[in-house]
TORPA-508738 format. One record per atom (N, C-alpha, C): chain; x, z, y; atom name; residue number from 0; residue in three letters. Coordinates in steps of 0.001 Angstrom, whole numbers. Atoms other than C-alpha are relative to their C-alpha. Layout:
! residues N
- A; X; Z; Y; CA; NUM; ALA
...
! end
This chain:
! residues 114
- A; 599; 1776; 225; N; 0; UNK
- A; 33633; 78133; -102184; CA; 0; UNK
- A; -258; 799; -1041; C; 0; UNK
- A; 1187; 0; 805; N; 1; UNK
- A; 30953; 77660; -105304; CA; 1; UNK
- A; 264; -919; -562; C; 1; UNK
- A; -661; 1614; 1013; N; 2; UNK
- A; 32738; 75233; -108093; CA; 2; UNK
- A; -1251; -289; -676; C; 2; UNK
- A; 1031; 86; 866; N; 3; UNK
- A; 30046; 73372; -110283; CA; 3; UNK
- A; 892; 126; -993; C; 3; UNK
- A; -1076; -411; 1428; N; 4; UNK
- A; 32892; 73636; -113399; CA; 4; UNK
- A; 970; 881; 697; C; 4; UNK
- A; -1002; -660; 298; N; 5; UNK
- A; 35254; 75947; -114615; CA; 5; UNK
- A; 1299; -791; -116; C; 5; UNK
- A; -1189; 727; 1023; N; 6; UNK
- A; 37883; 72968; -115390; CA; 6; UNK
- A; 285; -1189; 1973; C; 6; UNK
- A; -146; 887; -1332; N; 7; UNK
- A; 37517; 71530; -111387; CA; 7; UNK
- A; 1109; 1075; 849; C; 7; UNK
- A; -1283; -74; -603; N; 8; UNK
- A; 40325; 71637; -109269; CA; 8; UNK
- A; -213; 491; 2077; C; 8; UNK
- A; 775; -1; -1706; N; 9; UNK
- A; 39906; 72920; -104878; CA; 9; UNK
- A; 960; -392; 1131; C; 9; UNK
- A; -769; 1154; -1160; N; 10; UNK
- A; 41488; 70889; -102504; CA; 10; UNK
- A; 74; 719; 1388; C; 10; UNK
- A; 20; -593; -832; N; 11; UNK
- A; 42733; 73019; -99403; CA; 11; UNK
- A; 530; -764; 1079; C; 11; UNK
- A; -1179; 483; -982; N; 12; UNK
- A; 43617; 72177; -95976; CA; 12; UNK
- A; -491; 1226; 1156; C; 12; UNK
- A; 455; -703; -1064; N; 13; UNK
- A; 44376; 74636; -92834; CA; 13; UNK
- A; 320; -687; 981; C; 13; UNK
- A; -1103; 568; -1248; N; 14; UNK
- A; 45228; 73528; -89487; CA; 14; UNK
- A; -657; 1013; 1039; C; 14; UNK
- A; -59; -1019; -1204; N; 15; UNK
- A; 45861; 76297; -86970; CA; 15; UNK
- A; 1508; 416; 625; C; 15; UNK
- A; -1018; 406; -1002; N; 16; UNK
- A; 47474; 76545; -83805; CA; 16; UNK
- A; 291; 1635; -489; C; 16; UNK
- A; -577; -644; 51; N; 17; UNK
- A; 49913; 78585; -83013; CA; 17; UNK
- A; 1165; 790; 868; C; 17; UNK
- A; -1483; -82; -306; N; 18; UNK
- A; 53001; 79976; -81618; CA; 18; UNK
- A; 395; 643; 301; C; 18; UNK
- A; -1616; -542; 997; N; 19; UNK
- A; 56416; 80825; -82540; CA; 19; UNK
- A; 54; 1371; 1138; C; 19; UNK
- A; -1246; -1626; -1401; N; 20; UNK
- A; 58779; 83850; -80410; CA; 20; UNK
- A; 621; -787; 1015; C; 20; UNK
- A; -552; 534; -1299; N; 21; UNK
- A; 60563; 82677; -77205; CA; 21; UNK
- A; 1605; 758; -663; C; 21; UNK
- A; -1357; -800; 553; N; 22; UNK
- A; 63029; 85468; -78711; CA; 22; UNK
- A; 923; -1114; -1550; C; 22; UNK
- A; -1010; 305; 1647; N; 23; UNK
- A; 65863; 84168; -81373; CA; 23; UNK
- A; -64; 340; -771; C; 23; UNK
- A; 146; -125; 809; N; 24; UNK
- A; 65592; 84110; -84694; CA; 24; UNK
- A; -1775; 886; -979; C; 24; UNK
- A; 1022; -788; 359; N; 25; UNK
- A; 62002; 86189; -84941; CA; 25; UNK
- A; -1310; -1759; 161; C; 25; UNK
- A; 497; 1052; 128; N; 26; UNK
- A; 59859; 83473; -86806; CA; 26; UNK
- A; -1021; 284; -983; C; 26; UNK
- A; 1145; -842; 350; N; 27; UNK
- A; 56240; 83580; -87792; CA; 27; UNK
- A; -97; -1396; -2033; C; 27; UNK
- A; 67; 184; 2014; N; 28; UNK
- A; 55656; 82501; -92205; CA; 28; UNK
- A; -1731; -298; 529; C; 28; UNK
- A; 1309; 641; 300; N; 29; UNK
- A; 51698; 81166; -93487; CA; 29; UNK
- A; 312; -65; -1287; C; 29; UNK
- A; 436; 572; 1669; N; 30; UNK
- A; 50865; 81578; -97344; CA; 30; UNK
- A; -1680; -81; 922; C; 30; UNK
- A; 1591; -236; 976; N; 31; UNK
- A; 47467; 81497; -99129; CA; 31; UNK
- A; -139; 1040; -1355; C; 31; UNK
- A; -40; -988; 1624; N; 32; UNK
- A; 46598; 84148; -101689; CA; 32; UNK
- A; -1368; -388; -226; C; 32; UNK
- A; 1421; 695; 1648; N; 33; UNK
- A; 43117; 83598; -104376; CA; 33; UNK
- A; -83; 1899; 24; C; 33; UNK
- A; 851; -1784; 437; N; 34; UNK
- A; 40601; 86651; -105101; CA; 34; UNK
- A; 388; 848; 901; C; 34; UNK
- A; -421; 17; -743; N; 35; UNK
- A; 41844; 88325; -102696; CA; 35; UNK
- A; 1117; 1560; -867; C; 35; UNK
- A; -485; -309; 986; N; 36; UNK
- A; 44543; 89346; -104527; CA; 36; UNK
- A; 1502; -138; 1107; C; 36; UNK
- A; -1441; 788; -473; N; 37; UNK
- A; 48338; 89431; -102268; CA; 37; UNK
- A; 897; -535; -983; C; 37; UNK
- A; -1307; -113; 1173; N; 38; UNK
- A; 50513; 88998; -105250; CA; 38; UNK
- A; -120; -1395; -480; C; 38; UNK
- A; -203; 820; 989; N; 39; UNK
- A; 48492; 86073; -106705; CA; 39; UNK
- A; 309; -1845; 1385; C; 39; UNK
- A; -712; -120; -2121; N; 40; UNK
- A; 49937; 83857; -103271; CA; 40; UNK
- A; -366; -1742; -1197; C; 40; UNK
- A; -329; 1267; 357; N; 41; UNK
- A; 48787; 80149; -104019; CA; 41; UNK
- A; 918; -763; 705; C; 41; UNK
- A; -874; 1199; -834; N; 42; UNK
- A; 51088; 78284; -101772; CA; 42; UNK
- A; 118; 793; 1348; C; 42; UNK
- A; -15; -597; -834; N; 43; UNK
- A; 52918; 79301; -99311; CA; 43; UNK
- A; 1668; -724; 989; C; 43; UNK
- A; -1106; 389; -1222; N; 44; UNK
- A; 55517; 78156; -96004; CA; 44; UNK
- A; 181; 832; 1443; C; 44; UNK
- A; -920; -1206; -194; N; 45; UNK
- A; 58280; 80326; -94842; CA; 45; UNK
- A; 891; -388; 1078; C; 45; UNK
- A; -702; -48; -1240; N; 46; UNK
- A; 60153; 80525; -91226; CA; 46; UNK
- A; -681; -1127; 698; C; 46; UNK
- A; 215; -101; -934; N; 47; UNK
- A; 58290; 79009; -88958; CA; 47; UNK
- A; 776; 182; 1395; C; 47; UNK
- A; -292; 22; -1601; N; 48; UNK
- A; 59951; 77826; -85331; CA; 48; UNK
- A; 1038; -92; 489; C; 48; UNK
- A; -1511; 378; -888; N; 49; UNK
- A; 63420; 78352; -83555; CA; 49; UNK
- A; 591; 1017; -348; C; 49; UNK
- A; -955; -901; 90; N; 50; UNK
- A; 66341; 80671; -84715; CA; 50; UNK
- A; 979; -92; 1596; C; 50; UNK
- A; -578; 184; -1466; N; 51; UNK
- A; 66979; 79141; -80871; CA; 51; UNK
- A; -267; 869; 1189; C; 51; UNK
- A; 750; -818; -1213; N; 52; UNK
- A; 64518; 81468; -78449; CA; 52; UNK
- A; -669; -1096; 1218; C; 52; UNK
- A; 1077; 948; -1357; N; 53; UNK
- A; 62531; 77944; -77574; CA; 53; UNK
- A; -1380; 963; -621; C; 53; UNK
- A; 1021; -211; -329; N; 54; UNK
- A; 58992; 78830; -76983; CA; 54; UNK
- A; -812; -1254; -577; C; 54; UNK
- A; 213; 1651; 678; N; 55; UNK
- A; 56986; 76436; -79862; CA; 55; UNK
- A; -1854; 576; -222; C; 55; UNK
- A; 1328; -5; -97; N; 56; UNK
- A; 53340; 75621; -79870; CA; 56; UNK
- A; -391; -776; -1001; C; 56; UNK
- A; 406; 659; 842; N; 57; UNK
- A; 52142; 74387; -82422; CA; 57; UNK
- A; -1355; -435; -646; C; 57; UNK
- A; 659; 114; 1323; N; 58; UNK
- A; 49452; 73280; -85372; CA; 58; UNK
- A; 612; 8; -1572; C; 58; UNK
- A; -137; 150; 1776; N; 59; UNK
- A; 49565; 74528; -88848; CA; 59; UNK
- A; -310; -1486; -837; C; 59; UNK
- A; 902; 1716; 1896; N; 60; UNK
- A; 48736; 71372; -91487; CA; 60; UNK
- A; 400; 145; -1394; C; 60; UNK
- A; 229; 148; 1526; N; 61; UNK
- A; 48144; 72865; -94460; CA; 61; UNK
- A; -690; -715; -1436; C; 61; UNK
- A; 1011; 749; 640; N; 62; UNK
- A; 47157; 70925; -97395; CA; 62; UNK
- A; 774; 604; -1156; C; 62; UNK
- A; 192; 318; 1974; N; 63; UNK
- A; 47146; 71857; -101535; CA; 63; UNK
- A; -1224; 111; -418; C; 63; UNK
- A; 874; -195; 1289; N; 64; UNK
- A; 45461; 71836; -104427; CA; 64; UNK
- A; -610; 888; -1171; C; 64; UNK
- A; 418; -406; 1248; N; 65; UNK
- A; 44631; 74015; -106782; CA; 65; UNK
- A; -855; -168; -951; C; 65; UNK
- A; 722; 766; 789; N; 66; UNK
- A; 44235; 73017; -110059; CA; 66; UNK
- A; -306; 1809; -956; C; 66; UNK
- A; 567; -2089; 1112; N; 67; UNK
- A; 43560; 77005; -111849; CA; 67; UNK
- A; -581; 1273; 1085; C; 67; UNK
- A; 679; -746; -503; N; 68; UNK
- A; 40675; 78368; -109572; CA; 68; UNK
- A; -470; 1169; -786; C; 68; UNK
- A; 984; -1876; 704; N; 69; UNK
- A; 40104; 81331; -111942; CA; 69; UNK
- A; -1537; 84; 9; C; 69; UNK
- A; 1584; -58; 486; N; 70; UNK
- A; 36056; 80468; -112249; CA; 70; UNK
- A; -758; -940; 1132; C; 70; UNK
- A; 1459; 771; -1340; N; 71; UNK
- A; 33250; 79259; -110196; CA; 71; UNK
- A; 47; 482; 1541; C; 71; UNK
- A; -1089; -189; -1087; N; 72; UNK
- A; 34237; 81175; -107494; CA; 72; UNK
- A; 782; 571; 1190; C; 72; UNK
- A; -1238; -670; -552; N; 73; UNK
- A; 37257; 82138; -105929; CA; 73; UNK
- A; 22; -749; 1176; C; 73; UNK
- A; 13; -73; -1434; N; 74; UNK
- A; 38052; 82922; -102687; CA; 74; UNK
- A; 1130; 146; 393; C; 74; UNK
- A; -1171; -199; -1161; N; 75; UNK
- A; 41031; 82433; -100031; CA; 75; UNK
- A; 267; 393; 605; C; 75; UNK
- A; -116; -108; -1258; N; 76; UNK
- A; 42433; 83817; -97812; CA; 76; UNK
- A; 1333; -398; 1381; C; 76; UNK
- A; -505; 379; -840; N; 77; UNK
- A; 44931; 82766; -95123; CA; 77; UNK
- A; 552; 923; 967; C; 77; UNK
- A; -859; -1252; -1164; N; 78; UNK
- A; 47712; 85281; -93632; CA; 78; UNK
- A; 1362; -577; 536; C; 78; UNK
- A; -1022; 306; -377; N; 79; UNK
- A; 50207; 85261; -91752; CA; 79; UNK
- A; 1468; 1310; 563; C; 79; UNK
- A; -706; -905; 256; N; 80; UNK
- A; 53680; 87557; -91280; CA; 80; UNK
- A; 642; -710; 990; C; 80; UNK
- A; -1235; 156; -555; N; 81; UNK
- A; 56290; 87674; -88182; CA; 81; UNK
- A; 921; 306; -392; C; 81; UNK
- A; -1006; 366; 949; N; 82; UNK
- A; 59322; 87426; -89281; CA; 82; UNK
- A; 312; 1115; 1832; C; 82; UNK
- A; -465; -186; -1106; N; 83; UNK
- A; 61361; 90122; -86679; CA; 83; UNK
- A; 1951; 570; -374; C; 83; UNK
- A; -1575; -736; 344; N; 84; UNK
- A; 65517; 91244; -86990; CA; 84; UNK
- A; -285; 1048; 210; C; 84; UNK
- A; -287; -2058; -90; N; 85; UNK
- A; 66386; 94839; -87815; CA; 85; UNK
- A; 143; 175; 727; C; 85; UNK
- A; -1084; 372; -1867; N; 86; UNK
- A; 67333; 96227; -84244; CA; 86; UNK
- A; -1075; -738; 802; C; 86; UNK
- A; 571; 886; -1145; N; 87; UNK
- A; 64962; 93795; -82454; CA; 87; UNK
- A; -1033; 763; 203; C; 87; UNK
- A; 1217; -660; -1151; N; 88; UNK
- A; 61836; 94265; -80476; CA; 88; UNK
- A; -1256; -1067; -463; C; 88; UNK
- A; 964; 802; -515; N; 89; UNK
- A; 58921; 91724; -80588; CA; 89; UNK
- A; -425; 460; 1072; C; 89; UNK
- A; 35; -418; -1409; N; 90; UNK
- A; 58871; 91846; -76798; CA; 90; UNK
- A; -1416; -1262; 659; C; 90; UNK
- A; 1083; 820; -504; N; 91; UNK
- A; 56760; 88186; -76347; CA; 91; UNK
- A; -1600; 462; -1260; C; 91; UNK
- A; 1045; 524; 1136; N; 92; UNK
- A; 53019; 87961; -78437; CA; 92; UNK
- A; 453; -1437; -392; C; 92; UNK
- A; 178; 2289; 1148; N; 93; UNK
- A; 52982; 84732; -81191; CA; 93; UNK
- A; -485; 328; -1104; C; 93; UNK
- A; 767; -822; 1153; N; 94; UNK
- A; 50956; 84544; -84086; CA; 94; UNK
- A; -988; -1140; 24; C; 94; UNK
- A; 702; 1460; -991; N; 95; UNK
- A; 47996; 81867; -83921; CA; 95; UNK
- A; -1585; 1033; 942; C; 95; UNK
- A; 1083; 703; -1332; N; 96; UNK
- A; 45625; 80817; -81417; CA; 96; UNK
- A; -1554; -462; -631; C; 96; UNK
- A; 1249; -894; 367; N; 97; UNK
- A; 42085; 82225; -81120; CA; 97; UNK
- A; -1016; -1356; 1425; C; 97; UNK
- A; 1589; 47; -1183; N; 98; UNK
- A; 39087; 81843; -78830; CA; 98; UNK
- A; -346; -1660; -13; C; 98; UNK
- A; 1295; 1668; 62; N; 99; UNK
- A; 37205; 78468; -77486; CA; 99; UNK
- A; 1507; -1025; 903; C; 99; UNK
- A; -1209; 1745; -542; N; 100; UNK
- A; 41075; 76022; -76072; CA; 100; UNK
- A; 188; -264; -1230; C; 100; UNK
- A; -1209; -78; 1989; N; 101; UNK
- A; 42240; 76625; -80341; CA; 101; UNK
- A; -673; -56; -507; C; 101; UNK
- A; 398; -426; 955; N; 102; UNK
- A; 40547; 75439; -82181; CA; 102; UNK
- A; 631; -536; -1018; C; 102; UNK
- A; -1621; 158; 1435; N; 103; UNK
- A; 41809; 76099; -86105; CA; 103; UNK
- A; -1200; 186; -1925; C; 103; UNK
- A; 1647; -633; 518; N; 104; UNK
- A; 39745; 75674; -89281; CA; 104; UNK
- A; 1039; -546; -1567; C; 104; UNK
- A; -379; -751; 1208; N; 105; UNK
- A; 40080; 76488; -92952; CA; 105; UNK
- A; -951; -1382; -1027; C; 105; UNK
- A; 719; 1370; 729; N; 106; UNK
- A; 38261; 72770; -95429; CA; 106; UNK
- A; 359; 855; -1583; C; 106; UNK
- A; -590; 1456; 1129; N; 107; UNK
- A; 38046; 72939; -99145; CA; 107; UNK
- A; -726; -107; -414; C; 107; UNK
- A; 122; 1222; 153; N; 108; UNK
- A; 36987; 71046; -101206; CA; 108; UNK
- A; 17; 163; -1841; C; 108; UNK
- A; -211; 247; 1440; N; 109; UNK
- A; 36215; 70729; -104940; CA; 109; UNK
- A; 414; -1343; -537; C; 109; UNK
- A; -533; 763; 541; N; 110; UNK
- A; 38120; 68738; -106998; CA; 110; UNK
- A; -1363; -636; -1413; C; 110; UNK
- A; 368; 402; 1041; N; 111; UNK
- A; 35145; 67696; -109733; CA; 111; UNK
- A; 917; -278; -1393; C; 111; UNK
- A; -635; 339; 1274; N; 112; UNK
- A; 36296; 67793; -113309; CA; 112; UNK
- A; -1206; 1293; -376; C; 112; UNK
- A; 538; -630; 539; N; 113; UNK
- A; 33494; 68079; -115735; CA; 113; UNK
- A; 632; 1215; -1773; C; 113; UNK
! end
């Protein structure tokens, strides 16, 4: 996103179709980081899914306002992580769903401040 002012904030909205694993304790987490620096985490939602092994297909909705974008050209990256207990294996694919039957989007809006 290109901001008009370095004093502006950035509103982010994420809507992502995902499938959680049907295996017990295999969970999915989402996080957003800034400027290609995976240590600069803007926000995160951890451990979504079921610890009882129930298949869950849902839409992740994440909204956040970054009040310190750090310049006029911040970049944001949505990342997901699949949790799998030690000694366990991922037998069923889970994660972000795409393709023609699933619509995902990222929306960025400058909240202008002169």
